N, CA, C and O atoms as CSV, one atom per row, in Angstrom:
chain,resi,resn,atom,element,x,y,z
A,1,MET,N,N,54.795,73.462,24.200
A,1,MET,CA,C,53.316,73.692,24.917
A,1,MET,C,C,52.833,72.502,25.768
A,1,MET,O,O,52.834,71.322,25.417
A,2,GLY,N,N,52.467,72.954,26.818
A,2,GLY,CA,C,52.162,72.021,27.816
A,2,GLY,C,C,50.597,71.825,27.458
A,2,GLY,O,O,49.875,72.821,27.495
A,3,THR,N,N,50.133,70.745,27.161
A,3,THR,CA,C,48.739,70.189,26.931
A,3,THR,C,C,48.354,69.061,27.653
A,3,THR,O,O,49.050,68.157,28.116
A,4,TRP,N,N,47.036,69.254,27.689
A,4,TRP,CA,C,46.452,68.180,28.402
A,4,TRP,C,C,45.146,67.265,27.590
A,4,TRP,O,O,44.712,66.231,28.098
A,5,ASP,N,N,44.759,67.663,26.634
A,5,ASP,CA,C,43.982,67.359,25.827
A,5,ASP,C,C,43.908,67.837,24.365
A,5,ASP,O,O,44.815,68.622,24.089
A,6,ILE,N,N,43.078,67.569,23.384
A,6,ILE,CA,C,42.987,68.000,22.172
A,6,ILE,C,C,41.964,69.126,22.009
A,6,ILE,O,O,41.818,69.502,20.846
A,7,GLY,N,N,41.125,69.823,23.068
A,7,GLY,CA,C,40.384,70.822,22.774
A,7,GLY,C,C,41.195,72.606,22.739
A,7,GLY,O,O,42.288,72.985,23.159
A,8,HIS,N,N,40.252,73.227,22.159
A,8,HIS,CA,C,40.826,74.701,21.860
A,8,HIS,C,C,41.584,75.151,23.078
A,8,HIS,O,O,42.765,75.462,22.921
A,9,PHE,N,N,41.101,75.214,24.145
A,9,PHE,CA,C,41.537,75.617,25.249
A,9,PHE,C,C,42.509,74.726,26.528
A,9,PHE,O,O,42.730,75.032,27.699
A,10,ASP,N,N,42.991,73.392,25.620
A,10,ASP,CA,C,43.379,72.493,26.460
A,10,ASP,C,C,44.800,72.589,26.604
A,10,ASP,O,O,45.443,71.541,26.665
A,11,ASN,N,N,45.361,73.658,26.665
A,11,ASN,CA,C,46.611,73.834,26.648
A,11,ASN,C,C,47.029,75.204,27.319
A,11,ASN,O,O,46.263,76.157,27.462
A,12,ASP,N,N,48.559,75.159,27.770
A,12,ASP,CA,C,48.895,76.167,28.700
A,12,ASP,C,C,48.844,77.819,28.059
A,12,ASP,O,O,48.710,78.824,28.758
A,13,THR,N,N,48.973,77.798,26.710
A,13,THR,CA,C,49.092,79.014,26.012
A,13,THR,C,C,47.520,79.478,26.160
A,13,THR,O,O,47.264,80.507,26.785
A,14,ALA,N,N,46.417,78.645,25.532
A,14,ALA,CA,C,45.255,79.141,25.515
A,14,ALA,C,C,44.582,79.611,26.811
A,14,ALA,O,O,43.762,80.519,26.949
A,15,ALA,N,N,45.161,78.713,27.813
A,15,ALA,CA,C,44.772,78.901,29.421
A,15,ALA,C,C,45.124,80.367,29.655
A,15,ALA,O,O,44.265,81.175,30.009
A,16,ASP,N,N,46.423,80.705,29.447
A,16,ASP,CA,C,47.216,82.104,29.764
A,16,ASP,C,C,46.508,83.156,29.037
A,16,ASP,O,O,46.397,84.281,29.525
A,17,PHE,N,N,45.953,82.803,27.732
A,17,PHE,CA,C,45.221,83.658,26.711
A,17,PHE,C,C,44.022,84.158,27.438
A,17,PHE,O,O,43.667,85.336,27.457
A,18,SER,N,N,43.355,83.043,28.107
A,18,SER,CA,C,42.077,83.429,28.348
A,18,SER,C,C,42.171,84.011,29.881
A,18,SER,O,O,41.138,84.497,30.342
A,19,GLY,N,N,43.248,83.992,30.623
A,19,GLY,CA,C,43.752,84.788,32.057
A,19,GLY,C,C,43.886,86.276,31.318
A,19,GLY,O,O,43.370,87.277,31.817
A,20,LYS,N,N,44.454,86.299,30.378
A,20,LYS,CA,C,44.776,87.722,29.958
A,20,LYS,C,C,43.266,88.453,29.627
A,20,LYS,O,O,42.993,89.583,30.031
A,21,LEU,N,N,42.585,87.835,29.038
A,21,LEU,CA,C,40.985,88.266,28.444
A,21,LEU,C,C,40.565,88.736,29.783
A,21,LEU,O,O,40.419,89.949,29.933
A,22,ASP,N,N,40.257,87.583,31.209
A,22,ASP,CA,C,39.793,87.896,32.317
A,22,ASP,C,C,40.443,89.334,32.962
A,22,ASP,O,O,39.648,90.021,33.603
A,23,LYS,N,N,41.683,89.771,32.844
A,23,LYS,CA,C,42.254,90.586,33.504
A,23,LYS,C,C,42.198,91.891,32.824
A,23,LYS,O,O,42.588,92.913,33.389
A,24,ALA,N,N,41.685,91.886,31.534
A,24,ALA,CA,C,41.646,92.942,30.648
A,24,ALA,C,C,40.157,93.561,30.833
A,24,ALA,O,O,39.265,92.716,30.905
A,25,LEU,N,N,39.744,95.015,30.925
A,25,LEU,CA,C,38.814,95.566,30.831
A,25,LEU,C,C,37.855,94.854,30.075
A,25,LEU,O,O,38.210,94.130,29.145
A,26,GLU,N,N,36.483,95.019,30.445
A,26,GLU,CA,C,35.783,94.295,29.233
A,26,GLU,C,C,35.597,94.895,27.915
A,26,GLU,O,O,35.190,94.224,26.967
A,27,SER,N,N,35.918,96.297,27.811
A,27,SER,CA,C,35.835,97.000,26.636
A,27,SER,C,C,37.138,96.701,25.709
A,27,SER,O,O,37.134,96.964,24.507
A,28,GLU,N,N,38.236,96.137,26.368
A,28,GLU,CA,C,39.237,95.934,25.579
A,28,GLU,C,C,39.436,94.417,24.984
A,28,GLU,O,O,40.310,94.156,24.158
A,29,ARG,N,N,38.481,93.414,25.527
A,29,ARG,CA,C,38.623,92.307,25.143
A,29,ARG,C,C,38.492,91.948,23.884
A,29,ARG,O,O,39.067,90.943,23.467
A,30,GLU,N,N,37.641,92.791,23.016
A,30,GLU,CA,C,37.176,92.434,21.529
A,30,GLU,C,C,38.508,92.763,20.894
A,30,GLU,O,O,38.802,92.008,19.967
A,31,ASN,N,N,39.517,93.858,21.220
A,31,ASN,CA,C,40.711,94.168,20.771
A,31,ASN,C,C,41.480,93.011,20.772
A,31,ASN,O,O,41.865,92.579,19.685
A,32,ILE,N,N,41.805,92.368,21.918
A,32,ILE,CA,C,42.703,91.591,22.220
A,32,ILE,C,C,42.569,90.235,21.267
A,32,ILE,O,O,43.537,89.685,20.741
A,33,VAL,N,N,41.162,89.791,21.141
A,33,VAL,CA,C,40.881,88.939,20.271
A,33,VAL,C,C,41.320,89.094,18.765
A,33,VAL,O,O,41.881,88.298,18.012
A,34,ARG,N,N,40.898,90.324,18.589
A,34,ARG,CA,C,41.152,90.657,17.008
A,34,ARG,C,C,42.754,91.000,16.909
A,34,ARG,O,O,43.248,90.781,15.803
A,35,THR,N,N,43.574,91.479,17.864
A,35,THR,CA,C,44.880,91.465,17.693
A,35,THR,C,C,45.554,90.175,17.562
A,35,THR,O,O,46.504,90.095,16.783
A,36,ALA,N,N,45.131,89.038,18.311
A,36,ALA,CA,C,45.719,87.662,18.439
A,36,ALA,C,C,45.344,87.258,16.699
A,36,ALA,O,O,46.201,86.649,16.059
A,37,LEU,N,N,44.421,87.530,16.234
A,37,LEU,CA,C,43.913,86.845,14.739
A,37,LEU,C,C,44.558,87.703,13.907
A,37,LEU,O,O,45.170,87.017,13.088
A,38,ILE,N,N,44.770,89.154,13.657
A,38,ILE,CA,C,45.674,89.746,12.860
A,38,ILE,C,C,47.115,89.361,12.898
A,38,ILE,O,O,47.789,89.401,11.869
A,39,SER,N,N,47.649,88.964,14.128
A,39,SER,CA,C,48.794,89.120,14.258
A,39,SER,C,C,48.997,87.607,13.538
A,39,SER,O,O,49.980,87.555,12.799
A,40,THR,N,N,48.333,86.569,13.632
A,40,THR,CA,C,48.435,85.349,12.909
A,40,THR,C,C,48.495,85.177,11.440
A,40,THR,O,O,49.155,84.411,10.738
A,41,ILE,N,N,47.406,86.333,11.095
A,41,ILE,CA,C,47.284,86.538,9.727
A,41,ILE,C,C,48.492,86.978,9.112
A,41,ILE,O,O,49.032,86.474,8.127
A,42,GLU,N,N,48.884,88.002,9.804
A,42,GLU,CA,C,50.225,88.874,8.915
A,42,GLU,C,C,51.472,88.084,9.511
A,42,GLU,O,O,52.567,88.636,9.395
A,43,SER,N,N,51.413,86.932,10.091
A,43,SER,CA,C,52.821,86.321,10.308
A,43,SER,C,C,53.252,85.906,9.050
A,43,SER,O,O,52.509,85.652,8.103
A,44,GLU,N,N,54.797,85.824,9.063
A,44,GLU,CA,C,55.584,85.255,7.817
A,44,GLU,C,C,56.414,84.252,8.233
A,44,GLU,O,O,56.900,84.215,9.363
A,45,GLY,N,N,56.594,83.479,7.425
A,45,GLY,CA,C,57.747,82.267,7.849
A,45,GLY,C,C,56.960,81.551,8.669
A,45,GLY,O,O,55.737,81.502,8.536
A,46,TYR,N,N,57.674,80.888,9.658
A,46,TYR,CA,C,57.207,79.860,10.487
A,46,TYR,C,C,56.245,80.342,11.757
A,46,TYR,O,O,56.657,81.139,12.600
A,47,LEU,N,N,55.219,79.893,11.782
A,47,LEU,CA,C,54.281,80.471,12.939
A,47,LEU,C,C,54.393,79.544,14.067
A,47,LEU,O,O,54.286,78.319,14.023
A,48,ASP,N,N,54.631,80.317,15.127
A,48,ASP,CA,C,55.110,80.109,16.319
A,48,ASP,C,C,53.820,79.275,17.306
A,48,ASP,O,O,52.829,79.970,17.533
A,49,SER,N,N,53.821,78.331,17.681
A,49,SER,CA,C,52.920,77.538,18.287
A,49,SER,C,C,51.996,78.400,19.484
A,49,SER,O,O,50.843,78.056,19.747
A,50,ASP,N,N,52.500,79.266,19.987
A,50,ASP,CA,C,51.851,80.009,21.125
A,50,ASP,C,C,51.103,81.092,20.480
A,50,ASP,O,O,50.164,81.605,21.087
A,51,GLU,N,N,51.445,81.503,19.257
A,51,GLU,CA,C,50.531,82.343,18.506
A,51,GLU,C,C,49.384,81.962,17.749
A,51,GLU,O,O,48.335,82.554,17.496
A,52,ALA,N,N,49.944,80.536,17.365
A,52,ALA,CA,C,48.579,79.875,16.918
A,52,ALA,C,C,47.485,79.441,17.612
A,52,ALA,O,O,46.327,79.462,17.195
A,53,CYS,N,N,47.940,78.966,18.898
A,53,CYS,CA,C,47.080,78.743,20.439
A,53,CYS,C,C,46.275,79.899,20.432
A,53,CYS,O,O,45.054,79.802,20.315
A,54,ALA,N,N,47.034,81.342,20.586
A,54,ALA,CA,C,45.889,82.168,20.625
A,54,ALA,C,C,44.879,82.512,19.512
A,54,ALA,O,O,43.714,82.820,19.764
A,55,ALA,N,N,45.371,82.445,18.316
A,55,ALA,CA,C,44.632,82.279,17.168
A,55,ALA,C,C,43.406,81.296,17.286
A,55,ALA,O,O,42.261,81.711,17.105
A,56,VAL,N,N,43.651,80.096,17.567
A,56,VAL,CA,C,42.549,79.267,17.759
A,56,VAL,C,C,41.779,79.417,18.674
A,56,VAL,O,O,40.576,79.497,18.424
A,57,ALA,N,N,42.302,79.503,20.131
A,57,ALA,CA,C,41.452,80.220,21.191
A,57,ALA,C,C,40.569,81.333,20.801
A,57,ALA,O,O,39.350,81.230,20.937
A,58,SER,N,N,41.092,82.332,20.352
A,58,SER,CA,C,40.193,83.315,19.553
A,58,SER,C,C,39.150,83.115,18.712
A,58,SER,O,O,38.053,83.651,18.869
A,59,ALA,N,N,39.485,82.211,17.632
A,59,ALA,CA,C,38.204,81.546,16.762
A,59,ALA,C,C,37.402,80.888,17.449
A,59,ALA,O,O,36.228,80.979,17.090
A,60,ALA,N,N,37.674,80.092,18.532
A,60,ALA,CA,C,36.645,79.434,19.312
A,60,ALA,C,C,35.742,80.201,20.192
A,60,ALA,O,O,34.583,79.847,20.406
A,61,LEU,N,N,36.390,81.460,20.798
A,61,LEU,CA,C,35.526,82.189,21.280
A,61,LEU,C,C,34.295,83.034,20.557
A,61,LEU,O,O,33.176,83.266,21.015
A,62,ILE,N,N,34.815,83.386,19.387
A,62,ILE,CA,C,33.913,83.763,18.427
A,62,ILE,C,C,32.926,82.947,17.803
A,62,ILE,O,O,31.805,83.397,17.569
A,63,ALA,N,N,33.273,81.719,17.501
A,63,ALA,CA,C,32.585,80.842,16.879
A,63,ALA,C,C,31.223,80.495,18.340
A,63,ALA,O,O,30.011,80.388,18.151
A,64,ALA,N,N,31.863,80.403,19.531
A,64,ALA,CA,C,30.872,80.281,20.500
A,64,ALA,C,C,29.464,81.118,20.471
A,64,ALA,O,O,28.368,80.729,20.873
A,65,GLN,N,N,29.760,82.215,19.957
A,65,GLN,CA,C,28.510,83.319,19.561
A,65,GLN,C,C,27.862,82.977,18.443
A,65,GLN,O,O,26.680,83.303,18.341
A,66,CYS,N,N,28.481,82.283,17.432
A,66,CYS,CA,C,27.746,81.961,16.223
A,66,CYS,C,C,26.398,80.759,16.473
A,66,CYS,O,O,26.304,79.942,17.390
A,67,PRO,N,N,25.572,80.963,15.472
A,67,PRO,CA,C,24.339,79.879,15.552
A,67,PRO,C,C,25.572,78.362,15.380
A,67,PRO,O,O,26.569,78.244,14.667
A,68,GLY,N,N,25.045,77.569,16.199
A,68,GLY,CA,C,25.758,76.250,16.033
A,68,GLY,C,C,27.121,76.237,16.672
A,68,GLY,O,O,27.803,75.212,16.655
A,69,GLY,N,N,27.508,77.284,17.200
A,69,GLY,CA,C,28.846,77.158,18.281
A,69,GLY,C,C,28.581,76.576,19.169
A,69,GLY,O,O,27.408,76.390,19.493
A,70,LYS,N,N,29.774,76.033,19.948
A,70,LYS,CA,C,29.875,75.234,20.983
A,70,LYS,C,C,30.285,76.287,21.994
A,70,LYS,O,O,30.892,77.285,21.605
A,71,PRO,N,N,29.972,76.108,23.314
A,71,PRO,CA,C,30.249,76.633,24.315
A,71,PRO,C,C,31.907,76.425,24.508
A,71,PRO,O,O,32.488,75.572,23.838
A,72,VAL,N,N,32.660,77.309,25.522
A,72,VAL,CA,C,34.057,77.041,25.889
A,72,VAL,C,C,34.224,76.085,26.868
A,72,VAL,O,O,33.323,75.782,27.650
A,73,THR,N,N,35.041,75.717,26.871
A,73,THR,CA,C,35.225,74.621,27.936
A,73,THR,C,C,35.706,75.440,29.407
A,73,THR,O,O,35.946,76.646,29.457
A,74,ALA,N,N,35.774,74.596,30.442
A,74,ALA,CA,C,36.222,75.384,31.551
A,74,ALA,C,C,37.489,76.184,31.808
A,74,ALA,O,O,37.708,76.992,32.710
A,75,TYR,N,N,38.309,75.761,30.771
A,75,TYR,CA,C,39.606,76.499,30.697
A,75,TYR,C,C,39.639,77.968,29.947
A,75,TYR,O,O,40.628,78.678,29.768
A,76,GLY,N,N,38.481,78.183,29.618
A,76,GLY,CA,C,38.112,79.491,28.850
A,76,GLY,C,C,38.160,80.751,29.688
A,76,GLY,O,O,38.524,80.747,30.864
A,77,PRO,N,N,37.776,81.826,29.026
A,77,PRO,CA,C,37.692,82.933,30.103
A,77,PRO,C,C,36.500,82.956,31.250
A,77,PRO,O,O,35.373,82.581,30.926
A,78,HIS,N,N,36.679,83.252,32.139
A,78,HIS,CA,C,35.622,83.274,33.268
A,78,HIS,C,C,34.714,84.541,33.368
A,78,HIS,O,O,33.573,84.513,33.829
A,79,GLU,N,N,35.394,85.751,32.846
A,79,GLU,CA,C,34.756,87.107,32.906
A,79,GLU,C,C,33.894,87.109,31.642
A,79,GLU,O,O,34.107,86.453,30.623
A,80,PRO,N,N,32.877,87.963,31.881
A,80,PRO,CA,C,31.960,88.254,30.463
A,80,PRO,C,C,32.698,88.660,29.284
A,80,PRO,O,O,33.586,89.509,29.366
A,81,LEU,N,N,32.374,88.091,28.169
A,81,LEU,CA,C,32.978,88.638,26.996
A,81,LEU,C,C,31.921,89.750,26.243
A,81,LEU,O,O,30.748,89.800,26.615
A,82,PRO,N,N,32.330,90.467,25.366
A,82,PRO,CA,C,31.207,91.306,24.583
A,82,PRO,C,C,30.791,90.278,23.677
A,82,PRO,O,O,31.259,89.143,23.584
A,83,VAL,N,N,29.727,90.873,22.923
A,83,VAL,CA,C,29.076,90.348,21.892
A,83,VAL,C,C,29.818,90.702,20.831
A,83,VAL,O,O,29.572,91.819,20.375
A,84,PHE,N,N,30.880,89.900,20.169
A,84,PHE,CA,C,31.919,90.208,18.875
A,84,PHE,C,C,31.221,90.767,17.757
A,84,PHE,O,O,30.146,90.321,17.356
A,85,SER,N,N,31.775,91.662,17.291
A,85,SER,CA,C,31.650,92.065,15.864
A,85,SER,C,C,31.613,91.011,14.809
A,85,SER,O,O,32.535,90.201,14.709
A,86,THR,N,N,30.650,90.999,14.076
A,86,THR,CA,C,30.551,90.057,12.907
A,86,THR,C,C,31.741,90.043,12.024
A,86,THR,O,O,32.017,89.171,11.200
A,87,ASP,N,N,32.516,91.284,12.340
A,87,ASP,CA,C,33.761,91.456,10.926
A,87,ASP,C,C,35.008,90.413,11.362
A,87,ASP,O,O,35.887,90.046,10.584
A,88,LEU,N,N,34.880,89.960,12.971
A,88,LEU,CA,C,35.652,89.120,13.394
A,88,LEU,C,C,35.619,87.590,13.034
A,88,LEU,O,O,36.499,86.773,13.304
A,89,ARG,N,N,34.377,87.346,12.339
A,89,ARG,CA,C,34.401,86.043,11.786
A,89,ARG,C,C,35.319,85.563,10.585
A,89,ARG,O,O,35.958,84.512,10.647
A,90,PRO,N,N,35.340,86.509,9.357
A,90,PRO,CA,C,36.376,86.161,8.323
A,90,PRO,C,C,37.923,86.317,8.907
A,90,PRO,O,O,38.856,85.627,8.497
A,91,LEU,N,N,38.035,87.270,9.865
A,91,LEU,CA,C,39.467,87.311,10.215
A,91,LEU,C,C,39.838,86.171,11.112
A,91,LEU,O,O,41.042,86.003,11.303
A,92,ALA,N,N,38.747,85.136,11.853
A,92,ALA,CA,C,39.211,84.056,12.719
A,92,ALA,C,C,39.347,83.045,11.444
A,92,ALA,O,O,40.288,82.251,11.427
A,93,VAL,N,N,38.364,83.083,10.336
A,93,VAL,CA,C,38.621,82.105,9.272
A,93,VAL,C,C,39.995,82.112,8.902
A,93,VAL,O,O,40.636,81.084,9.123
A,94,GLN,N,N,40.743,83.398,8.211
A,94,GLN,CA,C,41.719,83.498,7.860
A,94,GLN,C,C,43.086,82.991,8.704
A,94,GLN,O,O,44.045,82.349,8.277
A,95,ALA,N,N,42.837,83.493,10.010
A,95,ALA,CA,C,43.731,82.723,10.870
A,95,ALA,C,C,43.914,81.363,11.225
A,95,ALA,O,O,45.016,80.853,11.429
A,96,LEU,N,N,42.665,80.696,11.307
A,96,LEU,CA,C,42.777,79.319,10.953
A,96,LEU,C,C,43.325,78.796,10.056
A,96,LEU,O,O,44.067,77.830,10.239
A,97,ASP,N,N,43.073,79.345,8.792
A,97,ASP,CA,C,43.877,78.569,7.455
A,97,ASP,C,C,45.381,78.936,7.696
A,97,ASP,O,O,46.250,78.205,7.221
A,98,ARG,N,N,45.729,80.108,8.459
A,98,ARG,CA,C,47.208,80.299,8.645
A,98,ARG,C,C,47.675,79.270,9.544
A,98,ARG,O,O,48.827,78.878,9.355
A,99,VAL,N,N,46.810,78.598,10.771
A,99,VAL,CA,C,47.621,77.698,11.199
A,99,VAL,C,C,47.533,76.507,10.827
A,99,VAL,O,O,48.312,75.709,11.347
A,100,LEU,N,N,46.732,76.107,9.993
A,100,LEU,CA,C,46.679,74.912,9.477
A,100,LEU,C,C,47.787,74.837,7.929
A,100,LEU,O,O,47.992,73.851,7.221
A,101,ALA,N,N,48.335,76.216,7.778
A,101,ALA,CA,C,49.022,75.948,6.245
A,101,ALA,C,C,50.598,75.595,6.752
A,101,ALA,O,O,50.912,75.561,7.942
A,102,PRO,N,N,51.448,75.362,5.733
A,102,PRO,CA,C,52.568,74.648,5.931
A,102,PRO,C,C,53.523,75.650,6.824
A,102,PRO,O,O,53.355,76.854,6.629
A,103,GLU,N,N,54.283,75.339,7.566
A,103,GLU,CA,C,55.180,76.315,8.530
A,103,GLU,C,C,54.588,76.819,9.723
A,103,GLU,O,O,54.901,77.919,10.179
A,104,SER,N,N,53.546,75.889,10.374
A,104,SER,CA,C,52.775,76.171,11.326
A,104,SER,C,C,53.402,75.023,12.681
A,104,SER,O,O,53.190,73.814,12.590
A,105,GLU,N,N,53.953,75.456,13.541
A,105,GLU,CA,C,54.546,74.728,14.583
A,105,GLU,C,C,53.376,73.969,15.266
A,105,GLU,O,O,53.569,72.782,15.529
A,106,LEU,N,N,52.096,74.574,15.601
A,106,LEU,CA,C,51.495,73.913,16.231
A,106,LEU,C,C,50.952,72.856,15.344
A,106,LEU,O,O,50.992,71.739,15.861
A,107,THR,N,N,50.451,72.906,14.134
A,107,THR,CA,C,50.037,71.848,13.442
A,107,THR,C,C,51.281,70.564,13.251
A,107,THR,O,O,50.928,69.405,13.034
A,108,GLU,N,N,52.703,70.938,13.363
A,108,GLU,CA,C,53.500,70.035,13.390
A,108,GLU,C,C,53.476,69.158,14.701
A,108,GLU,O,O,53.466,67.934,14.832
A,109,LEU,N,N,53.470,70.082,15.543
A,109,LEU,CA,C,53.426,69.292,17.105
A,109,LEU,C,C,52.244,68.141,17.327
A,109,LEU,O,O,52.371,67.070,17.920
A,110,TRP,N,N,51.045,68.682,16.671
A,110,TRP,CA,C,49.944,67.306,16.726
A,110,TRP,C,C,50.330,66.555,15.825
A,110,TRP,O,O,50.181,65.420,16.277
A,111,ASP,N,N,50.820,66.482,14.615
A,111,ASP,CA,C,51.262,65.767,13.673
A,111,ASP,C,C,52.385,64.796,14.481
A,111,ASP,O,O,52.246,63.574,14.539
A,112,ASP,N,N,53.447,65.473,15.056
A,112,ASP,CA,C,54.309,64.568,15.725
A,112,ASP,C,C,53.694,63.718,16.877
A,112,ASP,O,O,54.105,62.565,17.007
A,113,ALA,N,N,52.684,64.224,17.772
A,113,ALA,CA,C,51.998,63.390,18.635
A,113,ALA,C,C,51.177,62.537,18.055
A,113,ALA,O,O,50.654,61.765,18.858
A,114,GLY,N,N,50.837,62.377,16.821
A,114,GLY,CA,C,50.092,61.357,16.371
A,114,GLY,C,C,48.431,61.773,16.334
A,114,GLY,O,O,47.591,60.912,16.074
A,115,HIS,N,N,48.077,63.110,16.607
A,115,HIS,CA,C,46.814,63.563,16.420
A,115,HIS,C,C,46.519,64.736,15.563
A,115,HIS,O,O,45.560,65.463,15.822
A,116,GLY,N,N,47.233,64.932,14.641
A,116,GLY,CA,C,47.033,65.916,13.676
A,116,GLY,C,C,45.747,65.557,12.911
A,116,GLY,O,O,44.953,66.459,12.645
A,117,PRO,N,N,45.554,64.566,12.623
A,117,PRO,CA,C,43.903,64.479,11.876
A,117,PRO,C,C,42.887,65.003,12.813
A,117,PRO,O,O,42.066,65.799,12.358
A,118,LEU,N,N,42.823,64.637,14.167
A,118,LEU,CA,C,42.061,65.240,15.016
A,118,LEU,C,C,41.956,66.785,15.168
A,118,LEU,O,O,40.930,67.465,15.143
A,119,PHE,N,N,43.069,67.135,15.308
A,119,PHE,CA,C,43.599,68.733,15.502
A,119,PHE,C,C,42.788,69.333,14.041
A,119,PHE,O,O,41.897,70.176,13.941
A,120,ARG,N,N,43.358,68.683,13.196
A,120,ARG,CA,C,42.528,69.585,11.793
A,120,ARG,C,C,41.188,69.616,11.781
A,120,ARG,O,O,40.586,70.609,11.372
A,121,LYS,N,N,40.423,68.269,12.338
A,121,LYS,CA,C,39.147,68.236,12.344
A,121,LYS,C,C,38.372,69.551,13.271
A,121,LYS,O,O,37.421,70.272,12.970
A,122,GLY,N,N,38.992,69.512,14.163
A,122,GLY,CA,C,38.718,70.603,15.331
A,122,GLY,C,C,38.595,71.861,14.712
A,122,GLY,O,O,37.558,72.510,14.848
A,123,VAL,N,N,39.689,72.335,13.946
A,123,VAL,CA,C,40.167,73.579,13.336
A,123,VAL,C,C,38.985,73.636,12.226
A,123,VAL,O,O,38.390,74.703,12.077
A,124,THR,N,N,38.676,72.642,11.538
A,124,THR,CA,C,37.886,72.746,10.562
A,124,THR,C,C,36.349,72.989,10.821
A,124,THR,O,O,35.630,73.721,10.141
A,125,ASP,N,N,35.951,72.217,11.973
A,125,ASP,CA,C,34.644,72.420,12.578
A,125,ASP,C,C,34.545,73.765,12.850
A,125,ASP,O,O,33.526,74.274,12.385
A,126,LEU,N,N,35.371,74.598,13.533
A,126,LEU,CA,C,35.337,75.781,13.985
A,126,LEU,C,C,34.981,76.500,12.793
A,126,LEU,O,O,33.967,77.195,12.730
A,127,LYS,N,N,35.986,76.314,11.622
A,127,LYS,CA,C,35.784,77.097,10.448
A,127,LYS,C,C,34.226,77.060,10.045
A,127,LYS,O,O,33.596,78.115,9.960
A,128,ALA,N,N,33.710,75.989,9.834
A,128,ALA,CA,C,32.429,75.519,9.521
A,128,ALA,C,C,31.314,76.520,10.257
A,128,ALA,O,O,30.369,77.073,9.695
A,129,VAL,N,N,31.573,76.578,11.260
A,129,VAL,CA,C,30.661,77.418,12.188
A,129,VAL,C,C,30.703,78.864,11.961
A,129,VAL,O,O,29.682,79.548,11.893
A,130,LEU,N,N,32.169,79.432,11.817
A,130,LEU,CA,C,32.274,80.554,11.396
A,130,LEU,C,C,31.663,80.941,10.158
A,130,LEU,O,O,31.022,81.992,10.198
A,131,LEU,N,N,31.714,80.379,9.160
A,131,LEU,CA,C,31.346,80.719,7.840
A,131,LEU,C,C,29.701,80.535,7.552
A,131,LEU,O,O,29.232,80.760,6.436
A,132,THR,N,N,28.877,80.096,8.692
A,132,THR,CA,C,27.672,79.973,8.505
A,132,THR,C,C,26.891,81.484,8.865
A,132,THR,O,O,25.670,81.592,8.747
């Protein structure tokens, strides 16, 4: 994973995910986000970091539309996003739980880099917004 900072979009995979959303029809964007979340939730065994990055990016996009949510950085999608269905919020929470669970490459990579606690705080902060 090419990464340049700890933010939810500060890595190549999340930036590529943003590009995928930008290239999609606006009517398809919610389904792309939903698919990323469900894929992570339903994953078994070791969770690949690319899949986890897409799930975290998706959760950040959803959280940005919630009260108390933070706007997405410059590396997020540039094209307009639909107002996401509220049923995505619990899916985003489940996906984030999976990202933080054992056998998650993304969490291991942040731990190995010495930034595990900061990464976990960022994910926990997202969950708090999604749960309000």
